[in-house]
N, C-alpha and C positions, 0 to 999 in steps of 0.2 A: 479602465475594469476589465476590459474584454482580455487585453494580453497579459494580467493575473493568471484569470481562467484558463489560457493555453498554457500558460509558462509551468501552474503547478502541474497541469496534465505532464507535460514534459518533462520536470522534476522526477515525477512517478516513475516514468519509461527509464530515466536515465539510473534512479537509485535502483529498479527491478533490472537493469541489466549487471548492475555492480552486485546486487544481490545473487545472479547467475554464477558469479564466480567461485564463491563460496559453495557448488553443487561440485565444483572439481578440485579443491581443493582440501589439505589434509587438517583435521580438525587439531589434531596435536600440535602443528605446526605453530610459530609465535605468529600472534595475532590473529588467527585465522577465526578464531571463538569470539573474539574482541570486536573484530571485524563485521562478520555476521552477523553478530547482535544489534549491532550499532546499524549496519543498512538494515535489516531487518526491523526496527523501530523505524527508520527515516520513513523505508516504504510503508509500513503500516498506518504511520501518522498523516503519510503523502495522501495515502489512496482512499482514507476516508474525506478527507477534506475535498479530493477529486471527486467523491460521491454525493458530497454537499451542494459542491458548486454545480452539478449535473442535475441534482434533485431541483435545485431554486431557480437557475438560469434558464434550463433548457426542460425541466417538467412541470415547473412551476407549483413545488410543492414547498408549501411553507410551514403545515402543520407539524412539527418535530424540533426537540431545541438544537438549535444551531452548533451552541458549541459543545456538544456532545457525543462523543464518537458513536456510544450503543445507541444511543436515539438515533443517531446518523446510518448504522448497519441497521436497525428496524426498520428504518425508512426506506434503505437500498433496496433491503429484501423486500419489502411490501409492496414496491412499485417495482421489483423484476429486473436491478443491479447486480443482484448477487443472488446466487439458487443455494445457498447452504449454509448451515450452524457453525462451519469452520470458522468463521468470519466473529464469533463469539468468543470461541477460544483464542483466537491469535490474540483479540483484546486482552484477553487474562493473561495468556504468557506474555505479551508485552508490557502489562502491569508489574507482573511477578520477575520479569528479569531488570524490572527499574530498583528491583531492591534485591538483586542476587548478588551478594557481595565479595564471594568465594568460587563464583566462576559454574557451581555445581548445577543449578539449573540452566545454563548455558548449553552446556557438553550434554544432559538429556535434552533440550529443545533441538538441539542442533540438527538432527535427523528430521523433525520434523519441520522445522523453518524450511530446509533444503529442497523435501518435496513435496509435502502437505500444500503448506503455507505457500511456498516458490510458485506453485499450480494455481493455488485460488487465485495468486496476484495474476498471473496470466489470462487465466479464463476472464478477470475482470478488464485488463487491459485489453484482450481483443475483443470484448461484448461490450466495453463504450466507447471505443474508436471511432464509431459511428457517431458520435456526439463533435466529434472535432474534425472539420473538413482537411484533406490535405492542404488546400490554401491556407488555413490556420496557420498549420504548422511551418511550411515555407516560410511566411512571414516572420513568424517567431527566431527560424535559424537565422534568417537574415539579420536577426539585430543579435546576433553572437559572434 
């Protein structure tokens, strides 16, 4: 069970590294927008699950709807894991992108994803790294 907790954080870090590639890419190039949207969605989904893991396993917070991203974000904010309402904007954009069939929203969201949202993910990663010991991450790396 503990490996799943560590693995999810590790997946978040890898996903964030992939998203960083979009910061230096041309959104007009083939598959850049699609790849950025996919990486953003994955990074967002993994991040709120990492928040949930920390809230439950490290902070013993149980008074929120465990399956709900919105409830998890609110609990994370109230418990000092995140610091602003950009996360609720990310949730809204992620939900809208799921229904962006012509790519118009992806084009509009691209600058926001690679700047504001990426920075939020980075802040979150740096802030919560204290919940994961170097030893935990070394053990995980040895399995891969």
